[in-house]
C-alpha positions in Angstrom: 106.8 108.0 97.3 108.8 110.8 95.7 107.8 113.4 93.1 108.9 112.7 89.5 106.9 115.5 87.8 106.5 118.9 89.4 104.6 121.5 87.3 104.1 125.1 88.7 102.1 127.9 87.0 102.7 126.4 83.5 101.5 128.6 80.6 101.7 127.5 77.0 100.9 130.1 74.3 100.8 129.5 70.5 100.8 132.3 68.0 98.1 132.0 65.4 98.8 134.7 62.9 99.4 137.8 65.0 97.1 136.6 67.8 98.5 134.7 70.8 96.4 131.8 71.9 96.9 130.6 75.5 96.4 126.8 75.5 97.5 126.1 79.1 96.7 128.7 81.7 98.8 128.6 84.8 98.6 124.8 85.3 100.1 123.2 88.4 100.4 119.5 89.4 102.6 116.9 91.0 103.0 113.3 89.9 104.6 110.7 92.1 107.0 108.0 90.9 105.1 104.9 89.9 101.7 106.5 89.5 99.4 105.6 86.7 97.4 108.7 85.8 94.7 109.5 83.2 94.1 113.0 81.8 90.6 113.7 80.6 88.8 116.7 79.1 87.0 117.8 75.9 88.8 118.3 72.6 90.8 121.5 72.6 91.3 121.6 76.4 95.1 121.2 76.2 95.5 117.5 77.0 97.8 116.7 74.1 99.8 119.9 74.5 100.4 119.1 78.1 101.5 115.6 77.1 103.9 117.0 74.5 105.4 119.4 77.0 106.0 116.5 79.5 107.6 114.5 76.6 110.0 117.5 75.9 108.5 117.9 72.4 107.0 121.3 73.1 108.6 123.9 75.3 107.1 126.0 78.1 106.1 129.6 77.5 106.2 130.5 81.2 106.2 128.6 84.4 108.4 125.8 85.9 108.6 122.1 85.0 110.8 119.7 86.8 111.1 116.1 85.5 113.1 113.7 87.7 114.5 116.8 89.5 115.7 118.3 86.2 114.6 121.8 85.1 113.3 121.3 81.6 114.2 124.9 80.7 117.8 124.1 81.3 117.8 120.4 80.2 119.1 118.7 77.1 115.7 118.0 75.5 117.1 115.3 73.2 118.6 113.5 76.2 115.3 113.9 78.1 113.4 112.3 75.2 115.9 109.4 74.9 116.4 108.5 78.5 113.8 110.1 80.7 110.5 110.1 78.8 108.9 108.0 76.1 105.6 108.6 74.2 103.1 106.3 72.5 100.6 107.6 70.0 97.1 106.6 69.0 98.3 105.7 65.5 101.3 103.7 66.9 103.9 105.5 64.7 105.7 102.3 63.9 108.1 102.5 60.9 106.2 100.5 58.2 109.2 99.0 56.5 110.7 97.6 59.7 109.7 94.4 61.4 108.5 94.4 65.0 111.9 93.6 66.4 113.5 96.2 64.2 111.1 98.8 65.4 112.0 98.0 69.0 115.7 97.9 68.1 115.7 101.3 66.5 115.7 103.7 69.5 118.5 101.6 71.2 120.6 101.8 68.1 120.2 105.5 68.0 121.6 105.6 71.5 124.6 103.6 70.6 123.7 100.2 72.2 125.6 97.4 70.6 123.4 95.4 68.1 123.7 92.1 69.9 122.7 93.6 73.2 119.9 95.6 71.6 118.5 92.5 69.9 118.5 90.5 73.1 116.7 93.3 74.9 114.2 93.8 72.0 113.3 90.1 72.1 112.8 90.2 75.8 110.6 93.3 75.5 108.5 91.7 72.8 108.1 88.6 74.9 107.1 90.9 77.8 104.2 92.3 75.7 103.2 88.9 74.4 104.5 89.5 70.9 107.4 87.0 70.7 105.5 85.1 68.0 105.4 88.1 65.7 108.9 89.5 65.9 109.6 89.3 62.2 106.3 90.7 61.0 106.0 94.3 59.7 103.2 96.6 60.9 101.0 95.8 57.8 100.8 92.2 59.0 99.8 93.1 62.6 96.4 93.9 64.1 95.8 97.2 65.9 96.3 95.7 69.3 99.5 94.0 68.1 100.8 97.2 66.7 100.1 99.0 70.1 102.0 96.2 71.9 105.0 96.7 69.7 104.8 100.4 70.3 104.7 99.7 74.1 107.8 97.5 73.8 109.6 100.2 71.7 108.7 102.8 74.3 110.5 100.8 77.0 113.6 100.2 74.9 115.7 102.9 76.7 114.3 102.3 80.2 112.3 105.6 80.5 111.3 106.9 83.9 108.0 108.3 82.5 105.8 106.7 79.8 103.2 109.0 78.1 100.4 107.8 75.9 98.1 109.9 73.8 94.7 108.0 73.3 96.5 104.6 73.3 93.2 102.7 73.1 91.4 105.1 70.8 91.7 102.9 67.6 91.2 99.6 69.5 88.1 97.6 70.4 87.2 97.5 74.0 88.6 94.1 74.8 91.9 94.9 73.2 92.0 98.3 74.8 91.5 96.7 78.2 94.4 94.4 77.6 96.7 97.3 76.8 95.7 99.1 80.0 96.3 95.9 82.0 99.7 95.8 80.3 100.4 99.3 81.4 99.5 98.4 85.0 101.9 95.5 84.9 104.6 97.8 83.6 104.1 100.2 86.5 104.5 97.4 89.0 107.3 95.5 87.3 109.4 98.5 86.0 108.5 101.2 88.4 107.6 103.4 85.5 105.3 106.4 85.9 102.5 106.3 83.2 100.3 109.2 82.1 97.6 108.6 79.4 95.3 111.0 77.6 91.9 109.4 77.0 88.3 110.2 76.3 87.1 106.8 77.6 85.9 107.0 81.2 86.0 103.2 81.6 89.7 103.3 80.6 90.4 106.2 83.0 88.8 104.4 85.9 91.4 101.7 85.6 94.2 104.2 86.6 95.2 105.4 90.0 94.1 109.0 89.5 92.2 111.1 87.0 93.1 114.7 86.1 90.4 116.9 84.4 91.4 119.6 82.0 89.0 122.2 80.6 90.0 125.1 78.5 93.6 124.8 79.6 92.8 124.9 83.3 93.1 122.0 85.7 89.7 122.4 87.4 90.0 119.5 89.9 91.5 116.1 90.5 89.4 113.1 91.4 90.1 109.7 92.8 88.7 106.9 90.6 86.5 105.7 93.4 84.5 109.0 93.2 83.5 108.2 89.7 82.3 104.6 90.3 
């Protein structure tokens, strides 16, 4: 299985006033295509910052990051966000005035997909996440789990190679959260997508292939899920 994410000596520094704060401290890791990985660690350890860097939302201060063999420092970040990576947030980030199908249509329309083609694909994706019965409902009419399923469908609209999720089950009850993780596992198998989630929930993390531990911006160790059972 080939490498889709290759991080070497990654440092991320933010300036707080006149003082630089190093959030990620020389982090290195490799992720294979089709892996389902959880990132864990205490608040402030750099998990979300790492996810944002992988999503091409934050840049790298120093170090090297290759995504699908592209050097992020030289890549078109807008193109990376549209076609290589996609991110799901804990609070779903659905557009409140659009229906479920319109939320899924939106990223395809931004990329110039014809409306008829985009609508067919959006319907297929909503069916894939078991939301075909709610296509015309706006987010206010959906439960938390339903919103997250729409967010998953939207994240797949432009066929990303990598799907990133920041606490995707944090606002969901345990049964609904488990169903979202099972959906992620199906997506890995059916679409050959690499998925990385940030979570505080060890039970959720144990459902993935591999767990990465971050503490104070340092990757202390990696552990196979079997070691935590």
